[in-house]
Every structure is written in C-alpha cells, then in structure tokens.
C-alpha positions, 0 to 999 in steps of 0.5 A, a space after each residue: 134124843 134117843 128117849 124122845 118119841 115126839 118133839 114139838 117146837 114153837 108150833 103155830 097154825 094159822 087159818 084164813 076165815 072167809 078165804 075164798 076156795 080156789 077152784 080146780 081148773 082144766 088146762 083149757 080153762 086155765 089158758 082161757 082165763 089167762 087170755 082174759 086176765 088183762 081185759 078183767 084188770 082193765 074193767 076193774 080199774 074202770 069200775 074203781 073196785 080193783 082193791 074191793 075184795 075183802 081180806 079174810 080174817 086170820 085165826 091162830 088155831 095154835 100159837 108157839 106150842 112146845 113140848 116133848 114126849 118120852 118113849 113109852 109115855 101116855 099123855 092126855 091132851 085136854 081142852 075145850 072144843 076149838 082149843 086146837 087139840 085136833 089141829 095139833 094131832 093133824 099136824 103130828 099125823 102129817 095131814 096138815 102143815 104148820 104155819 111156823 115151827 116144827 114137829 118131829 116123830 121118832 118112830 112109826 106112827 099110827 093115828 085114829 083122828 076121826 071115823 074112817 080116816 085113812 080108809 078108802 071107801 071103795 076098798 073092802 075092810 080087808 084091803 084097807 087093813 093091808 093098805 094101812 099096814 103098808 102106809 105104816 111100813 109093815 110087810 105083808 107077813 107082819 100084817 098077816 100075823 095081826 090080821 086075825 086079831 084085828 078082825 076079832 077085835 073089830 067084830 066085822 068078820 062077816 063084812 070084811 070083804 065088803 067095801 067100807 062105804 057100806 059100813 055104818 059109823 060104828 063098824 067104821 070105828 071098830 075097824 079103824 080102832 082095831 087097825 090103829 091099836 093092833 098094827 105095830 106102830 110105836 107112836 099112837 095118836 088118838 082123837 076122841 075115839 070114845 065119842 062113837 060106839 056103844 058102851 060095851 065097845 067103849 069099855 073094850 077100847 079103854 081096856 085095849 088102850 090100857 094094854 097098849 100103854 103097858 106095852 111101852 108104846 107112846 100114846 097121845 090121847 085127846 079126849 073130853 072124858 076126864 075119867 078115861 084121861 086120868 085112868 090111862 095117862 100119867 101126864 096131861 097137857 091142857 090147851 086153851 085158845 091155841 096155847 099150852 095152859 098147863 103141862 104136868 101130872 094128869 091129876 093136877 092138870 085135870 083139876 086145874 082144867 075143871 076149876 077153870 071151867 067152874 070159874 068161867 062161863 062155857 061157850 060154844 058155837 056151831 056155825 053151820 047151824 048158827 047155834 051157840 051156847 052162851 053160858 052154862 051155870 049151876 044153881 043150888 036149891 035156893 036158886 043161887 049160882 054156885 060151884 059148891 054143893 052140900 050132899 043131898 042138895 038139889 043141883 040145877 044145870 041151866 043152859 042159855 042158848 041162841 038159835 038163829 035158825 030154828 032147830 026142831 025136836 032136839 035131844 039134850 043130854 046132861 051127865 054128871 061124872 066123877 074121876 071114877 066115871 059117870 054117876 048119873 045122867 038125864 037124857 031126852 033120848 030116854 025120857 022123851 021130854 024134849 022141846 018142840 023147837 029151839 029158836 032165838 034166845 032161851 034156856 034149858 034147865 035140868 034139876 037133879 033132886 037130892 043128889 046122893 053124892 059124896 064129898 068129891 069133885 065132879 064134872 058136868 057134860 052136856 050134849 045136844 043131838 038133832 031130831 033123828 038122834 044122830 047128828 050132833 049139834 053140841 058134841 057131849 063135852 065138859 061144860 062145868 064143874 062143881 064140888 060136894 063139900 062136907 066132912 064125912 062125919 057131918 053127913 053120917 059117915 062115922 067109920 074109922 076109914 071115913 076119909 076114904 069117901 073122897 076116893 070112894 064110888 061117889 054115889 051113896 043110895 040108902 042101904 042097910 047091913 044085917 049083922 050076924 047077931 041079927 042087928 040091922 044097920 040102915 045107912 043113908 046120906 044126910 045133909 050136914 044141916 040135919 041135927 040127928 042122922 036119919 039113918 046112919 049110925 041108927 041101930 034097930 033090932 
C-alpha cells in the first residue's frame, strides 16, 4: 500500500437531470412554510394532483470505476466531453461526493480543475497563494520559500496585491497553474490546463509539467491534447460514457481512442445554447467518406450541426494534429470567412488541398467560438482521426532510413539540397499514383 498514491474502487456518481433546486430559506420562512404545510397538502389532495410532480431523470456520470496509481506515476485521463473525466477529478479533489464506492489519496494533493478554482475573488493574488498553501497543509515558511518562484512563473508581479476578481482569465490561469505546480503537493490533479492561455504560456506549462513528472510526483492529467498526453504520460486511462474503456501504456490507449473516434460518429450537445454537433465525417478528393488518405490528397472535414437557437457570426477552427503536435489549422478568427448565422440543420465544410502529410496517424480537432471570439460554443477537442497510408518509397522517399517517416515531423513541403559538388537535389512529396517522381530522386546540375 505504501507504493500506492491513488486508489479508486467501484466509484460511481449519479446526477439528477431536471431535479428542482432547493432554495435557501431564513428561519422565519422555514417556520412559516411548516405552518402552511398541512393546508397545502389538503389543497393538493382536493385538486387530485398530490403525485403530479415529474420525477427527474437519473444520469450516471461514472459507473464502477476502479484503478490504482503508483507513486511517481504520470497518468493521462482521456475521453470525449461528458465522458466523466472532470467528475472523477472533482471527486478525487473532495469537491464532490461519490454516489457509491470510494477514492483514497495517499499524500498531499493539489489540483487545478478550472480557471480560478480555489481562489477567493476578494483576496489579492498574494493572499490567495498563502490561502492555497495553508489548505495544502504548508507552513508559512514553506510558502515563503516558494513565493518568488510562483510570482516569476505566473508573470503577475505587478498585480500580486490586486484582488483576483480584477484578473483576466489568462492571469487567473497563470497564477492558478503556478500555485498548483510550485507548491509542494505530492499528488497533482490537472484538468485541461492548456485550454486557456497563449501558445507561449502553454509551452511553458508543458515544460513545467515535464519537470514535475521528473521530480517523482504523482500526476493525473486530463486533456484533449493527445500530443501532450503522449509526451508527458507513461500510462493513459480512457473513459467512455462513465466507464473505463482502456487502461494501459499511453501509446496503445491513445491509438485505441483515436481509432474509436475514426470509426464512430462524433456528437456534442451544448444545452445552454441548444446547439448540437450531429456528426463529423472526413471525405477524400472523390467525396467518399473514408479514414485513410494518400499523401498529397485533398482532405475535407464536414461538420453537421443542429442549432435550435440562432447563433450569429460564430468562429470555427479545425486543427490537424499528429503525435508530435499541431500540423496545420484553418481558423475563421484569422481568415474571417465565417457564416452570418447558424440556424436549424446545416453543415460546415473545410477542404485542405493536397495535404503534404507523411504516412502517420492524425487527429482532427474542432472548436466553435461565439461572435466576440471569447465564449466557447464547442470547446476545441478531438472529433475524428485518420491515417495517411503509403509506403515511403512509393511517394519519393528513397533514403536508407526512409522507415523513419513514420516517426518524423509529419509535414513535408518542397525543398532542395545543394551538395558540395554543386549538385542540386529537389525533393517534394508525390502521390503514390504518380508513375514518375515529380522531384524526389531527380538530380539537376
């Protein structure tokens, strides 16, 4: 048991959909309601509707989840939105109670579940740092020793004595991550910490998480970023519809997850906006729905949606990602080619022409933001997966180590070598159907 940091046994969590919230009452209101209760009961019986209240629907966010995490292990938790990942971390953080089963944490636990979690808005950044450290059980001298590192990492030195209610979401995230990563927690729970913030800060977070993992601290990392999960974690747990679908080494679990996404149809519902994604399909140059493409072929991502409420001027983003990270993207925030409205049933399609990808497996991420570019309609996440399938020599890669194409940087754009004797060697990706290489292997003086 001394080697176990996290133990989860038959953990389940049930929610009541449509359950009426019980309002807060003062003592006077409580006594007044109690006095009127018999009269209300008689009136309901006379009206014949004593049992008319609709029962709320039951929803199981988690069903019989069991696993153990050893000390010093870095585990990625992956799955679609609504699979139960965040619910699991909230239970482990003691924010929510399970319906059945139990979870034990053997060590001081720090968590970063969402922007601003654990911060009191009226307290300053400095006061919140000491508050979070005290919650972790740290002494004032221990917090003092880490204080300068936290401020330096968060880059909020000029605002450290300002109440955090005045912080932007980016400042919230910087300080929250710095506190969670720098304070001496033995177990670290991270839920999609890279969803907010600029690219430079995301790289900084990844670097810090890598160093945290090397320090022998236990990390549970929830993310839709498969490249980050593969890079940071040695093991992954895939949760699907509240149950564990796979629990093994990170590469095999991520592959199973991406394969399942490619074979199934992605669906998403934003109940607040009454907006849903019905399916996402990938089409080749001929318009066929496929999951395997040839190098240099067109790739179309087609999103079918249903907007019950009119959504005006949304921004859509589509990202193609390999195990090494992002390859390329199409973003309406950059190109401005956005629809005026989304209403009823419809589709949005994006075609990437002659994609210069080497034979590897890839994920497709999609996100939709509101008209002002801030609010999230569909958080950026994995929606589909595909393979580029070809023998390296069939596309013009004839080197002795051409097999490394499967592990190389995935994008190949035309380039040329100039050798010491003046020989120029142009290289470009060609489709397997081409009989003669357009450039690769062709020498010119």
